[in-house]
N, C-alpha and C positions, 0 to 999 in steps of 0.2 A: 597965818591964816588958820582958822579953826578946822580941826580934823573932822572929816565926815564920819558920822556914826555908822558903824557896820550893821547894826540891827537895833530894833526896839521891841520890847515885849508888849503885845497888845491884849493878851489874855493869859492867865495862869491859874491853875488850881492844883490839887494834890496829884492829879493823874496826867496832866499835860500842860504844855505851854505853846502858845502860838506867837510867832515873831514875824515882824515885817523886815525882810532882808533888803539890804542895799544892793544895787547892781555892782558887778565886779568881784563878787565874793562867792567862792565855791561852797556848796552845802557840806560836802564830805571830802576828805583827802583823795587825791588821785594816786596812781602808782608812784608819782614823784614825791609823795608824802609831804605835801604842803601843811604847815602848821597853822597858818592863818586861814581857818575855815569857819563857817558858821557853826558847825558841830562843836568844834573846840571852844569857840567864843561863848556859845550858849551855856555849855557845861561849866566853863570858868565862872560865868556870871551867877549861875545857880549855886555853885559851890561857895562863892563869896557870900551869897544871901542865906546860905544854909537851908535851901529848899530842895535838897536831893530827893530821890536817888538820881542816878545817871539818866540823862535824857537822850533819846534816839530819834533822828528824823524819820517820820513816817513816809516821806516822799521827798522828791528833789525838784529844784529849779535849776535851769542853766545858769552859768556864772553871770551872764549879762542880764538875766531877767531879775527884776526886783519883785518884792511882794511877799505874800503870806506863806509861811511854812509851819506845819504842825510838828512838834516834838512830843513824843510819848515819854512819860516818866516811868521807867521800868519795862521789863520785857512783856508782861501780860497786856498792858495798855498798847504797846507797840504791835503785838500780834493782832489785837482787835482792830486797830486802825488800818494795818496793812490788809487785813481781810476785807475791810470796807472798801478800800481802793480797788481790790481785785473784783469785788461784786458791783462796782460802779455806784456805790451808795453815796460817796463823797461828791459834792457838787461844787464846781469852781467856775469863776468868771475872771476874765482878764481884760485889761485895757490895752489896746494895740493901735499904734499909729502906723498906717500903711501908705505906701507910695501910690499917688494918683487918686482919682475920684472914683469911688466904688458906686456903680450905677444903682444896683439894687439896695434898697434901704434895709433889707434883711434877707437872709438866705442860709443855705447850708452847703458844706463841701463834704461829699461822701466818696472817697477814693481810697483804695487799698494803699498801704505803705509797706515798703520793704527796706531792708538794711543791707548795704554792701558789706560783705564779710571782711574785706581788706581795709577799707577806709572808714567803716562804721557810719558813713553818710547815709541818711534816710532819703528815699526817693519814691515818688508815686508810681504805681504800676497797675495794670489790669490783669496780671497773672495771679490767679487765685492760689496757685501752688506755692508761691513765695510771699505773697502779700498778706497783710493782716488788716481786718476791717478798721476803718478810722472815720469818725464823723465829727465835724466841727460846725457849730452854728454861730452866726454873727448877726449883728445889727448895727447900723450906722448911728453914732451919737452926734457927730458934727463933721462938717467939711472945713478943712484947713487949706492954706495956700499950698497947692501941689500935693496934698495928702488928705487922708481921711482918718478920723478917730472912730474906732470900732469897740464895741463890747463883744468879746469872743467867749464862747462856751464850748470847751472840748467835751464831747460826750464819751469819748474813749481816751485812754491815757497813753498813747504811743509816744515814743521818744521824738522830740522836735516836731510833733504833730502840727501845732499851730503855725510854726515857721514854714514848714513844707507845704501845707495846704494853702496858705495865703500866697506863697510864691507861685503855686500851681495855677491859681486863678489870675495871675498877672499883677497882683498887688502885694509884693513882699513887704515885710516889716521895714520901716525906716531904720537904717543902720545895718540891715542884713548884708552879710558878706560871705556867708557859707552857701546859701541857697539862691543867691542873686548876685549880679555884678553891680557893685555900688556906683560905678561911673556911668551906668546906664540911666540913673535917676537923678533928678535935680535936688531933692531934699537930702541933706547929709545929717548924720548923727553919729556920735562916737560909739554907741552901742545899739543893740537891737531894742527898739522902742516897745517893750512888752512888760506889763506889770500885772502880777497876780493880785487882783483887787479883793475878791471875796472867796470864802471857802466855808462850806457847811457840811456837817457830819453828825453821826450819832455819838454822844459821849460814851467812851469805853466803859464807864462805871455807872454813871447815874442815868 
């Protein structure tokens, strides 16, 4: 059986490279020091092509989330892109398949998010002392059997924001096991059904 491609390059120039990541792949190593990461694979590919310098991921996706990731070539481009993320200049949209039928064809989820210091799990809260603002917009693309396909736009970039917000409104991602109990829903999937579809930003040089 043909081995699944870990990533493909969708755009590249002298300052950056944008890749489409497959699900199941970490962007950067964890403390366990995994070698098979998107970071390592992209740099190996660029080294083979002779299109250095070293590339650095400007942001991350969860292991199970597929889709677009920007890599900066060199520290100057990286600093520029990271600053754009901090200032919310970067615009991203995701495709998400969620459990059940979402009644409103479009809407937004505006609820503070906090992180448990022991488990690092993210949870919704109304406590402004510990919660950080988080806003997610969505619109229905189509209705499926027992599920809904959404286009999701996170206006803030909190950890696990989309996953927690969708679970909060009673429509967790298909395949969600951290923020929902899988057996409570009829539609099954081996991973969280989330894909980073589009990303736009200011070019760090041009």
